[in-house]
N, C-alpha and C positions, 0 to 999 in steps of 0.2 A: 540769707540770714548771716549775721556776724558770729564768728566763733567766740565762745565764752572763754574767759580767762581761767587758768587753773585755780582751783580753790579748795577749800576744805569743807564742803557741804555734804554732810552725811544724812541719809534718810534715817528717821528714827526707828525704822523697822529692821534695817540691816546693821545690827549691832552685836550679834552673838555668833560664835563659831559652833560647829556641830558638837564639839566636845562640851561646850558650855550649855548646849541644849539637851545634853544627856544621850546623844547617839553613841552606839557601841563602836562604830567605825570612825575613821578620820579621813578628811579630804585634803589632798595636797594639790595646789594649783601652780601653774607656771604662767608668767606673763612676760611680754617683751615685744619689741618692734619686730616687724617682718624681717627675717634674716638675722635675728639675734642668736639663733641656735637653740632656743628653748625647746623646740620639738625634739631635736636630737637628744637633749639632756633628759627630758622626761621619759623618752623611750628607753634610754640606757638605765634610768632609775627603775622603770617597770621591770626590765629584764633581771636586774639585780635582786629586787624584792621577790620576784617569783623564784629565783634560784635559792633564796633564803627560805623558801617554803611558806611564804605568806599569801594571804588571800588578797588578790589585787584585781581592780577593775579600771579600765582606761576609757576616757571619753574625750572627744575633741570638739572644738567650736564648729558650728555649722555642719553637723553630721546627722541630725535627726532625719529619719526616713520620711517623716510627716511633711516636711517643708523643703527638703534638700533640692528636689527637682524644680520647685517654684523659685527658689533662690538662684539656682543656676540659670534658669530661663530669664529671670529678671536682670541678672548681670549681663548675660550674653546680648540681650536686646536693649540694654541700657535704659531700663524702664523704672529703676528704683530711685525714688527721691530720698533725701536724708531721713525723712519720717518713716517711709515704708521700709527702708533699709533697716532702721532701728527696730521696727515692729516685727519684721520677719525673723531677725536674729533673736529677738526676745521670745518669739514663739518657738523657735528651734531650741533655745535654752530651757524654756519651761517644760517642753515635752520630754527632753532628756532628764531634767531635774526630777520630775514627778514619776516617770516610768523606770528610770535606771538608777540615778544617783541616790535618791532618798531611800528606796528599798534596800539597796546594797549597803548603805551606811548603817541602816537599822540592823542589818544582818551581820555587821562586824567586819566589813571589808575596808581595805585601804583603797580609796578611790583617787585616781590620778586624773587631773583635768588639764588638757592643753588649751589654755585660755579659760577664763571664768568671767564673772560679771564686770570685772575691771576693764576688759577689752571694750565693752560697750560704753563704760563710763568715760573712756578716753576717745575712742574713734567717733562715737555718735556726737559727742560734744564738739569735737573738732569739725565735724560735718555741719554743725550749726544747730543741733538740738539743744534745748535748755537742760542744764544739769539736773534741776529738780524733777523734770519730766522723765528723763532717762533713768534716774535712780528710783523713781516711783514704779517704773515698769518691772524692776527687779526686786521690789521690796519684800517679796515672798521668800527670797533666797537667804539662807544662812551664809555666814562668812566661812572661807576655808580655814582649816586649822593651821596650815602652813601655806604661805604664798611666796614663791620665789620670783623675783624680778630680775631678768637677765638684761643688764644694762650694757649695751654695745654702742660704739660710735656709729654715726650714720654711714660713714664711708665703709666701715667694716661690714655692716649689714648689707649695704648695696653690693659690695664685692662678693659676698657669700651667695646672694641671690643669683647674680649674673654668672657665677661659676657653675651653677647647676642648670641654667637655661639661658637662651639667647637674649631675652628681653623681659622687661617688667610687665606685670599684669596691670590692666587699666585701673582697677579700683585700689590695688595696693599702692599705686603711685599717686592716688588722689586726683586722677585726671578728670573725674566727674565734678571736681570743685573749681576747675578752670584756674588753677593756681599758676600754671605756666604751660606753654605749648610744648616745652621740652619735658618728656617723661622723667628724666633723671633729676632735673631741677624740681619738678613737681613732687617727686618722691622725697627729696631732701626737705622741702617745705612742709609737706603733709606729715611725714614721719617725725620731723622735728617738733611739730606742734603736739603730736601724740606723746612724744617723749616728755614734753613739759607737763602734760596731764599725769603721766605715770610718776614723775618725780614729785608732783604735788600730792599724789595719793600714797606715796611710799611710807611716809610717816603716819598719815591718817589710818592706814590699814596694816601697819606693821609688816611691810614687805621685807623679806630677806633678800637683800640686794647682792647679786653675784656679778663680778666683773666678767662680762661676756666677751671681752676682747682677748681673754686668755685662751689657751689651747683647750680642746675638748676634755682631755684627761684631767687637767687641773680643776676645771669647773665641776666635773662629775665627782671628783674626790671631795670637793667642798660640799656639794649637795648631799652626798651619802653621809658625810660626817654629821651635818646638821640634822638630817632626818633621823639618824641613829641616836642622836642626843635628845631629840624632842619627842620621839615616839617609842613606846615600849613594844618591841617586836613580839614578845612572848604572847601578847594578847591577840595577835592576828595570824598565828600559825595555822597552816592547813593540816599539819601533822606534827607529831612530837619530833623536835630537832634539837640537837645540841649546837646552838649558834656560837660561832667564834666571836671574839671581841670585835665589835664593828669598826674600831679604829685601827686594827692591826693590818698593815700592808694594804690599805685601801688604794693608794695611788698605783701600786704595782698591779693590783687586780684590775683596776679600771683600764690601765694601759694595755693589758693582755686582751681584755674583752673588746676594746675599741678596735684593736688590730685584727681581731678574729674575723 
């Protein structure tokens, strides 16, 4: 199947955020290429929000106990087609969405998601699935209240991955698409196409774009400042706290925490 071009095709169902739907909580999602550093950033954000005394819940892509083993087996045995790959990830998301995300958002939590529906909108389309079909799978899901897109150069992402392990994973390199026999070249082509999809979605879905080529501390300072500006922390406290001004010495605090 041919990869579809990046476009601005929005499902009529996926149009409102959790705030617009009247939920007490707020959902913050991070997106980016493999190796962009988004997972590091959202974990630092989670730790900071918890230190501020807020009610926080974290969820990540492909983590549902319902389908996790099936996904792992399918990948290991290279059994997944683009369609089954898409369906199994949609099942994973739906399970977490209905059993964890929605109940906690109704209960007034700040829910942090390491990847959201936009991962499927990008990856699945690059793997050959039709955009209309992919978006239809996730038409039950509300939009995040804040979506950070960590935009990193391909070579930066690749070097970060390889600094932590000796080689690329089969599917993250897009080797199942037969783009190249060289996994590094396949990674560049595959992730480059996903980047095109993200850039097309960034305006459509109001992504907050963060320069992920910068150091960890600078990125985290930007994330904390934006979250502080857009979310009223007093609504999500676990207990009564006298919160310091969120913009005071953020960079210094981030630097100390990252170094710890």
